[in-house]
Structure formats: structure tokens, C-alpha cells
C-alpha positions, 0 to 999 in steps of 0.5 A: 295338871299333866304329870310332866308339868306337875313334876317340873313344878315340884322340882321348882318348889324344891329348888326354891325351898333349898335356896330359901334355907341357904339364904336363912343360914348364910344371910347376904353380907354376912362376915366370913369367919377368921382366917388361919395361918398357912404352913408357909407363914410359920417360922422356917424349920431348918430341915423339914417343911411344915404341914398344916392340919384341918381347921377343927372346932375346939381347943388343942390340948397343948394350949391347956397347959397355960390357958385351960382356965379361960376356955369354958364358955367360948366357941373356938376353932384351931389349926394344928401344924407339924414338921417331920421332926420334933417341931409343932405349932397351932393357931387358935381363934376365939370370936367373942361377943364384943371388942370389950370382951375380946380385950378382957380375954386377951388380957386374961390370956397374957396374964395366965401365960406370964404366970404359967411357969410358976403354976407348972412347977407347983403342979409338978415338982419334977419339972422346972419352968422359966418364962420370958417376955418378948414384948409387943407386936404391932398388928391390928389391936396389938399382940404380945409374944411370950416364951416358956421353957420346961425341963423335967428331972429326967432331962426332957427339955422343951421350949414354947413360944406363945402369942396372943393377939386381937382384931376387933372381937376376935382373939387369936393364940399362936404356939410354936414348940420343939425340943430345946431351950430359949436359945433354940427359939426363933423369936424374930421369925415367930414375931413375924408369924404373930403379926401375920396371924393377927393381920390375916384374921379378917 
């Protein structure tokens, strides 16, 4: 076989091999992964635009405050957000093996958030914590919104809004946080963000 013809044949084989591997790695018709919120879909900040970070494998440290008990054994991804001031946010998605497992996970997360204030106070006598429920949000298989306020003995005060939602076998958690108390929480806007996050997953 002439050298030029042999080179062309080898190149064709290499392309075919790469194409075959790609087909094995991403089968035709495979469902895409869950989508994440954009910065523009977060509750508007009165004096600073939101900036979205990269989607990363793992769990953001901030969510471990209330939910650390449920994370072992699950593959998860998250996107962090920040403003130029004190407000931050993050969205976590976890794809489970079935809708039943996702339902159990969401229920467990909601229960842990409801009990989080008591556990914070037990773990740190220097911190007072309070919880509020902001009810259900209609989106796919449903979501719940929670509020958590913490204040330390030296005066630091933080407010968090958290939501847990589900679409099929996927659970998403959204958290918004900044300095302040319950009066500073944009509950109505966060409920809208929660609905967007759940509806946008697929």
C-alpha cells in the first residue's frame, strides 16, 4: 500500500475510533443533566448585580450547616453566586436513582432545615437561632421555602432563605444569605426564584 494511502487509512481509523468512544460515552438520546439558575434569576439586590460562578462537583460548605447529614452517598453539583456586597447564594442539584429516593431525600432535607435552629444552638451556646416556614411553592413535584436567622453573642446577625424542590428523581436546594434578620429577607422574590429553579431543571 502506498505511504500516502496508508496514512489516509490510519487517519480514518483514528477518527472512527474516537467517534465510537464518543458514542459510548454519550449515547444517542441521553438526557441532559439538570440546568442551573442564572444570576438574573436570583432575587434582585438593591445595590449590586449578582455574579454566577462555575458549576462544580460537590457540595458548598454553606449548606453543610443544616444538611451535612444527608450528603454522604450522593453525587451532587452546585453553582455559587455573589454580589459585590454581603449577599451570597448557591444552588445544589442531586440526581438520585429514582423518584421515590428523591422524594425521601427532599423530605429528609426539609426536616433537617426545620430542626436546624435547635441544632445550631445546641452546637454553639454563643449563637441564637430562629426558624420560620414560608410554605409550599408550586413547581413540578413541589418545593418548600424556609428561613433561618442566626445571631452571635458578639452581635453578628445573618439571615438565610433555603428551599428544597423536586422534579422526578432530581432534588435541588437553593440558598440565599446576607447580613440581617427576617425583615431583610426577600421572601416573595425568593419564592419566584425557587419556582424557576425547579421548573428549569429539565
